[in-house]
N, C-alpha and C positions, 0 to 999 in steps of 0.2 A: 235768396241768401239764407232765409230760415230753413228752407228745404235742404240746402247743402249742409248746414250745421247739424241738422238732425241726422243726416246720413253719416256724417263724420262721427257723431256720438255713437250711433249703432255699430259702425265699423270698429270703433275703439273698444266697445263692450265685447264684441265678438272676438277681437284679438286678445283681450284680457282673459276671456274664458278659455280660449284655446291655449294661451300661455299657461294658465293655472292647471289645465288638464294635462298638459305635456310636461309640467314640472311640479308634480304633486308635492315634492319635498321643499320647494322654494318658499321661503318666508315672504309673505306679501310685502313686508317692509323692505325686502331686499337684503336683509342681514345674513351674513355668512359666518359661521363659527369655524375658525381655523384650528386644526390640530397640527401643531408644528413639531416635527421630529428632527432633532439634531443628529445628523449622521456624520460621524467622523470617518473620513476617507483616508486610508493609509496606503499609498501607492508611490512607486518611484515617479519622478516628474515625467519621464518619457512615456510611461504607461498612462498617466493622467492625460497626456496629450493624445495618445492613441485611442483611448476610450472615450474621449470627449464627445464624439458623435453619438455613441450609444447612450451615454449618460444624459446628454441634453435631449435626445429623442425620447427617452423614458420619462424624463421630467415633463416634457411637453405633453406627452400622451396622458400621463397621470393627471395633469391639470385640466386638459380638455375633457377627460372622462368624468370629471366631477363638477363641471360648470353648472349643472342643473340641481346640485345638492346644497342644502343648507349647511351641512357639515362637510368640510373639505380637508383632506390631509395634504400638508405641505412638507416637502423634504428640504431641510436646510443643510446643505453639504458643506462640511468644514474640512479642508484638505491638510494633510500632513505628508512630509517627505519621508518615505520609507527608507531611503538611502542614508539620510543624515540624522533622523530622529533617534533619540534614546528610547527604544521601544519598550524597555523594561519600565522606565519612568512613565512613559505615555500610557502603557497598559494600566498601570496603577492609578494614574490621574483620571483616566476616563471611567474607571469602575469605582473610584473612591473620590468623587468631586469634593473640592473644598467648599466651605459655606459660602453661598452667594454665587458660586460658579454655575454656568449653564450646564444642565444635565445632558449627558450623552445618552441617547436612546438606542443607538445601534452603531456598529462599526462595519464599514465596507472595506474589504481587504483583510490583511495585506496581500500583495501579489505573490510573494515567495513563501514557501512552506516553513522555512526556518524562522522567518519573521512572525508568521502566524502562531507558531508554538509559543513565542514570547507573549503574545497578546492573549491567547486562550487561557493561559494559566491564571489570569486575573478575572476573566469573564465568569468563571464558575461561581464566585461568591454572590453575584447578582443575577446570573443567567442573562446577561446582556447579549442580545443576538450579534454574532460575528458572522458576516456574510462573505464567504470566500469564493469568488468566481473561478480562481485558477490554482488553488492550493491542492495539488493532486498527489502529494506524497502519500504512498500507501501506509507508511508507518504513522503519519500524522492522522490520517482518517481512521485508522484502526484504533489508535489510542483515544480518539474522541467519538468512538462509535456510539456510546450511550449518553453522550452529552447533548442535552436538548437545545443548547444555545449555539452549538457549532454547526454552521450551515455550509455544506459543500455542494456547489452547483455543477460540478463536473466529476465524473467517475475517476477513480484513482488511476495512477500510472501503471497499475497492473493491467488494466484494460488497454491503455495506450501502447504499452510495450507489445502486447499481443497483436494489436492492430498493425503496428509497424512491421512485425514479422509476417502477418497475413498479407499485407500489401506487397512485401518483398517476394513472398512465395507465389503470389498471384502473377508476378512478373518473372517467374521461373527461377527464383533464387534457391540455391541449395546450401550455399555457404554464407555465414553471417559472422559479424564481429561487432563489438560495442565499445564506443568511447563515451565516457560519462563524466559529469562534474562531480568532484569529491565533496558532496554536500547532501542534505536531506533529499533534495530533488533527484539528483543522479542516483542516489542509493536505491530508489525504487526500481529503476531499470536494471541496475546491477544485480539486484536480488531476484528479478523475475526473468531475465533473458534466458538463463539456462533452463528454467522450468518450461517455458514455452518452446524453446528450441527442441527439448526432449518431446514435448507433446506433439509438435509438428514434424518430428523426425528430420530436423534441419541440423546441419553440421556447424558447430561453433569453431571457427577456424583459429581462434586465439582466445586466451582468457580475457575477460573484460578489463579495460585499462582506463584509469582515471586520467583526465586531461584538463589543462587550463592553458590559456593563450601563452604561446612561447615554448611549450613543451616539445621536445623532439620525439616524434612517434615513428621514426624510421625503422627501429627494431620491431616495433609492434606490427608495422605493415609488412616487414620481411617475414615475420612469423606467419602472418595471414597467407602471404603468397606461397610459402613453403608447404603449408598445411591444406591449402585449398583443394577440394575434391573436384570442383567444376571450374568453368572459365570465368564466371562472374562472382565476385564477393561483394556482399552488401554490408557497408559499414553503417551501423546505426549510431546516430549522434544524439545524446541527451544532455544538453548543457543548460545552465541557469541563465546565461547571457548570450546575446547574439554575436558578440565579438569572438567568442570561442568557436562558434559555427563557421564564421568567416575564416579564421585562422586555420582551423582543422581542415576545411575544404581545400584551402590553398596548399597545405602541406601534403594532402593526399594526392592532389593533381601533380604537384611538383615531383613527388616520389615516383609516380607512375611514368612521368615524362623522362626523368633521369634514369630510372632503373629498367624500364620496359620499352619505351617508344623507340629508342635507338640501339637496343641491345637484343641479342638473341638468347632465348631461354628454351628449355625443354618443353615447357608448357606456357601458354598465354594466360595471363591473369588481368582482368579488368575490374576496377573498383567502381562501385556505385554507392552513393550516399543517400541516406534518408534521415531527416531531422525530426525531432519531437516538436511539441507545440510551441515552445519558446523560440523556434527558428522563424516563425511567421512574424516578421518584423520589418518595418520599412528600411532598416539599415541593410538588410539583405539586398534590396533593390538598389539602394544608394551605392553599394559596393560593386554593383554590376557583375555579380558572380554567377550568373545563370549558366555559364559554361562549366562551372565546377560543382554546382549544387544541383543534385538531380531531383529529389523529391522531399516533401515534408508532410507530416500528419499533424492535425490539430483539432481540438474540439470546435464545433461549429454550431450555428443555428440550424433548426430543422427545416429542410426543404419542404416537407409536407405541410408546415404551418406558415411558409412563405417568408421567413425572416431574411435569409440570405438574398433572395431575389429582390425583396423590397429595399434592403439596405443598399444593394448595388445600384438599383434604380435611383435611389435618393442621393447617395454619396459617390457613385461611380467607381467603386472599388470593392474587392472582397473584404468582408469583416475580418479584423485581426483576431488573434487568439484572445478569448475572454469577453468579447463585446456582446455576444448573445447572452452570456452568463451574467454579466453585470446588468444588462437590461432586465433580466428576470429577477435578479436580486432586488433591484429598486422597486419594481412593480409589486412583487410579493410583499415587500416591507410595507408599502402604502396600503395594500389590500388588507394586510393583517391589522394595521392600525385602524382602518375603517371598520373592520369586523369587531374589534374590541370596543370601539365607540358605540356601535349598534347593539352589541350584546354584552354589556359590562357584567362581569362575574360569571357569564355562561360560556365556558370554553370546553368543548367536547372533542376529544381525540380518541378515535377507535371506540366510540360509544361510551367513554368514561369521562366524567368531569375531572379536569386536571387539577391536582393539588400536590403539594410537596410536604415531606416530613421535616424539612429543615428550612430555615429562613432563606429567601422570602417564600412564605407558604402559598400565597395565592398565585394564579397563573400570570405570567408576564407577557410582554409583546411577542416574544419568541413562540409562546404557546398558542397564541391566536393565529400566528402564521402557520404553525403546525396544523391547527384545526382547519385552516383554509385548504391546505394541500391534501389532508387526510380524508376529509369528508367530501366525496366526489359524486354525491347523489343529486346535486342541484343543477342550475342553469349552466350550459356550456359557455365558457368564457375563454377568449384567446387574447393574444398580446397587443392587438391593435386598439386604437383609441375608442372606436365605436363599440367594440365588444367589451372592453374594460369598463365603459360607462355602465353597461348592464350589470357587470360584476360588482361595481361599487354600490349600485342601487340595491342589489340583492343583499349584500353584506351589511349595508346600513340598516336594513330591515331585519337582520338577524338570520338570514337564510343562507344555506350552503350554496357553493358553486362548484362546478367541475372545471378546474383551471388547467389550461395549457399555455405554455410560454413560448418565447422565442426559440428556446432550445428543444421544445417538444412537449410531451405530455406531463412532464414534471412528476413522474412516478417516483416515490421516495421509499426509503427503507421502512420496514415494519416496526423497528424498535423505537425510533424517535421521530421519523418523518422529516429529518433535516438533511438527508443525504440523497441527492438526485441519482437515480439508478439507470436512467436512459440518456445516453449521450450520443449525439450525432458527431461523426468525425469527417473531416475533409482531407482527402488525399490531393495534394497540389504540387505543381511544379512552377518554374519560372520561365515565362515565355519572353523571347527577346523583343518581339514587336518592332521590327525595323521600320523606320520612317525616313525615306530619302537617304538610306544607307546608314543611318544612325540607330543604334539599339535603344529602345525605351522599355526596359524590362518591366513586366508586371506579373502578378500572381495569376496563375491559370488553374482554376479548379479542374480536377480530373474525375473525381468520384466522391460521393457522399456515402458514408457507411453509418449504420446505426444498429442498436440492439433490437429494434422493432422490425427492421427489414421490410418496411412498407414500400409502396409502389416505386418511389423515386430514390430509394436508398437500398444499397446492397445489404442483404441479410448477413449478419455475423453473430446471430444469436448463440450458436454453438461455441463460438470463440470466447464468449464471456463466462461460460460455465467453468467453475473450478473443479468440477467432477472430472477426474483424470481419465483421459482416453488411453494413454499408454500404460501398460502394465507388463511386467516380466512374464514370459512364457516358460514353463518348466516341463521337461520330459519326465517320463515315469521310470527312468533308469534308477535301479535300487542303490546305485553308488558303489563304493569300493567293496570288493569281495574278500574281506578278511575278518577274522574273529577278534573282537575286542575283549579285553579282560573285564571281569566284573568290577563295577565301581566300588572303590573303597572310601573315597572322601571327595569333598568339594572345596574349591578355593576360588576366591574372587579378589580382583583389584578394581577399585572404583576411583576414578580420577576426575577432578574438575580443575583445570588450569586457570580459571578466571578469578580475579581478585576484586573487581570493581563492583560498586553498588548497582550500576546499570546492568550488570550481568548476573544479577541475583539468581535468575532461573537456573544457571548452570550448577551453582553450588546446591541450590534447593533440589534439583533433580538427582544430584549425587547423594545427598542425605536421604532422599526418598528411596533410592535404589538400595542403599545400605539397610534401611528399615525393612524393605521388602525381602532382602536376602535373609535377614534375621528371622522374619516371620516364616520363611520357607526352609528353615532348618540349619542355616549356617551359624556356627559359633563365631564369636567376635575374633578369636585368634586365627580364624581362617579367612578373614576379610582384611585387606589393607585399604584403608580409606585415606585418600589424599585430597584435601581441600584446604583453602586458606583459612576458613572458619573466622572471617572477620565481619560477617554481616549482622550477626546477632547483637553485636555491640556498636554497630554503626549509628551515628547520631540521627540518621534519617529513618531508622527503624522504629515505627510507632508501637511495635510489639517487642520491647527489649528482651533479649535472651532467646527469642523464638524465631524459627524459620518456617514458612508455609510454602507448600507446593501447590495448593489450591484452597481458596476460601469461597464459601457459598452461604447464602441466607437460607437455603433449603436443605432438607435431609438428603443424604447421599449414601449409596451402597458402597462407595469407595472409602475404605477405612482411613485413607490419608487426607481426605477433604477435611479442612479445619483442624488438622492434626499438626502439632509442632514436630516436624520431621527431624529436627536436630536433637530432640529429647532422647536421651539414652544412647546417642551415637558416640563412638569412641574414635576420635580423629587420630590417626597414626602419624601423619606428617602434614605440616603446613606446606602448601605448594611452594611458596617462595624459598623454602629451605632446601629444595631439591634441584638437581640438574637433570637434563634428559638422560644422561648415562646412569643415574641412580635408578631409573625405572627398569633398565635392563638387569641390574643387580636384584631388584625386588622380585621381578618375574622369574628370574633364574635361581632364586634361593640363596644369594650370596649375602648373608647377614654380616654385619660389622657393628662396632660400637656406635657408629653414626647412623647405621641402618639396622636397628635391631628387629624390626618387624618386616619380614619377607614371607613369601609363600614357599611351601616345600612340596610341590606336586610330584607325583610319580607316574609311571605308565598306566596306573589304574585310577588316576585322578581326573576329574572334569574341572576345567578352569573357565571362569567367566571374567571377561574384561569389559568394563563399562567406562566410557569417556564422554563427558559433556562439556563442550566449550566452543570456541570459535575456530574457524578454519579459513584457509586461503586457497586461491585458485591454482597455485603451483603444486603444493604437496599435501593439501588437506589440513588436518588438525594442527593448530598453532600451540606452541609452548608459551602460554600466557594469554593476556587479553587481546582484543582485536588489533591494538596498536603495538603489540609486542614485536612484530616483524621477525619472529623466530619460529620456523617450522620444527615440529618434532622430527619430521622426515620420514618419507616412505621407505627409504633404504634402511633407516635405523629400526623401524618396526619390523621390517622384513628380516633383518639380522637377528633381532631378539627371538622371533618365532622360529627361525632356522636353528638357533642354538637350543631352544626348547625341544624342537622336533628331533634334532640329532641326539639329544641327551635323554630321549624317552621321558620327557618331563610333563607329559599330559596324555590322557586317554582320548579326550575330546576337548576342543577349545572353542568358545563362542566369543566373538567380538560384537558388541553393540555400540556403535559410534554415532553420537549426536553432535555433528558439527556441519558447517558449510563444507561442501566439496568432499564429504567423508568418503565418497566412492573412490577417491584416490587411494585410500588405504585398502578398500575392498579389492581393487585391481592388483595392488602390490602384494597381497597375501594369497593370490590365486596359486594353486599348485601344491600347497602344503596339505599333507594327509590329515583328515579328521578335524579340519579347521573350518568353521562357518563364520561368515562376516555379514552382519546386518547393519546397513547404513541408512541414515535419515535422508540422505541426498545422493544424487548421482555425482560423478566426477566433475561435472560442469555447472552445478547449480548450488545455490545457497539453501540452507534450511531456515525455517521461520519460527519465531518465538510464538508462544501460545499462552493463554490465560493471563491477560493483563489485569492488574489489581489497581483500581483507581485510588484507593487510600494510600497504598505504599508507593504508587507511581512507577511501578516496574512490572515486567513480565515475571510470572512465578514459575513457569514451566515451558517445556517444548512439547509439541504434540506427539512426536515420536516417543519420547521417554514416558510421557503420561499414558499413552495407549499401551505401550509395552508393559508397564506396571499393572495397569488395570486388567489386561488380558491374562497375565500370569496369575494375578490374585484371584481372578474368577476361575481359572482352570490351569494349574501348572502343567497338566498333561496335554495342553493344546498342541496340535500339529504345527510344524513350522509353516506350512502353507496357510493354515487358517490364521495364524498370527500375522503372516505377511499380508493377507487380504485385509485384515482390520487395520494394520499399520498403513497400508497404501490408501485405504479409504479415508482415514481420519487425519493423516499428515498433510495439511494444506500447504501448497506452495513449493513442494519438492516431491521427488519420487523416491520412495523407499526401495532399496535394492538388496538382494541377497547375492553374495559372491561365494564361489568355491563349493557350491552344493554338490557338484560332481565328484569332489573328493571327500564328501562328508556322508551323503546318503540321500534317500528320496525325501523331498520336502513334504510329500503326501503321507508318509508313514512315520518318519522320525518326529519326536515330540520334544517339548521343552523340559520334560521331567528329568532329562539328563543333567540339567543345571538348577532345577528347582524341585528337589526330591519330595517335598510335601506341601 
């Protein structure tokens, strides 16, 4: 008996030593310090249910990975209904807790980009991390590009839009069309479909159309059928809710059956549908619409790191949109908290200790998360529990790790390290899966695509580059063979039809163009400036009386940077006091008591016309803001120029048009002698804002107008071709076009000195 007792004592001692060696951080007394993070989850109830697998799995793995540590991070999730909550009040309450209330340490969600915008405006004051798995609005991501608390775990819909087109083109599509929801989410697709269609030389069979459940789209589909160049037209659908996908798919199928299945047509047209990420929803299967819904694309987990395979083996289905992203969001949050506990006060990002010039000065939880993903020199850590355990150990000791998540390598942007730049996408379809004659539809993966293009994922690296592949090609034809008279004077009309604070950039660009014209020799009485001029006195203007086209902390060679462009400007007409017909009188010199300031060009005058505002897909520039619903009209601008041409009212004329779909005007003005048209966008695409100002909360300029000014200011004798090259290079998101150069002259020899004499 004594011998047995001795053996037991020895065995216990050996086990204790082994336990201590294998758990070097474990307190002998078994005490564990808990670091509890209150995470407020803002999601619609159906998404909460859809993501419950991924959330619970992440929570389980986070707990398992820390079992051997004295100090353990616990995530206390507190749920809010995104559909019914007052998000404005919630955002304020979470970032400004009342005395005695539990502190919110991080926000997970919201699901929708519009909701996220409400929350993010309050997170700035405390830099509370907001972890957004599915907020892919390009505009939302761009406005928060430099905010260190705004975490986006999926690339923007700029990428997804291109992926949808790439998938369609891979299936031999040449004709495309777009239905989108009229909100922040759908706006990204509307903004970018024309750009990528141009890039990939695909035909946009109809202007993009907004859609919501119940809308009649028969005229839209008839337009597609009439304009289709091939047999198959792919209708891209980008809606905020799955009910719209179901309704639109039914309407497309019904239209084809009624109009084509039993009727004879000169050409056959077949519709194919492809949905965006929000279409991957269990309701798609519940509605049993596999016969009407062809394909979908959505962000996914990375095949190379095994998340989709492991998920399907565990839960017997394909992960829904956002599940891999929410998994990564929670694990990174826990790792960041562990790192902060292990290295209090030491937070290095890109080799620099994080600090701020405004309260709170010290690094916060979001900065330790940034440190985790930016410093990739340490131990390799992946998303599963055994690998995460090693990661928590290393961070608890203050060491770096090289983290990869369920979504991939977690490569982030160089500015803040809070925007994930590598997203795996799944191209899927619905399989009927008949069982005893009954269809049991399920999601069937077809192909995984990613920016990395590694072994199990098709490479789409080139598709993500915003460096434009398509450019205009010009011949060396010298142009019209006639002698122009010597220039005697210069005239300009500068127009901004925008009146809203949110459209600040349009008036700012108009003022900046006026200022540039004055610098290059124009007298004020030779410029007609038409702007509403209501921004300087707007209550939201933190610089009362001033308008800026660009602000910078650093010195610049551009004289308009940090310059009040409104200073010294003489506004001839407030936009709201004019009608479209008044512009015809101004350009054709018909002065009156109501229109005293007009231009008086002759056959020896060069005339510049600059317009900065919004445009629509039917006729280009709008007369008013984006909701004005009034086109200036392609036929109207054509009539104006015809009258000027017939009356010998110009020697040469330059149009510089900064609006969406401005190429509509370019096409309308083709054929007029000695008229050149430069547009910021092609006839089928939107133009994009540029230079967002965080303090003013608006965009200050458009890239096309900014580059135009800068190139002229550097060299007023720049050739048209060299100007085009720079405009094309720097105007992101649209394709700059030159129209009617065959009636004007060679772009290689003609210069801008005709309109900027000094």
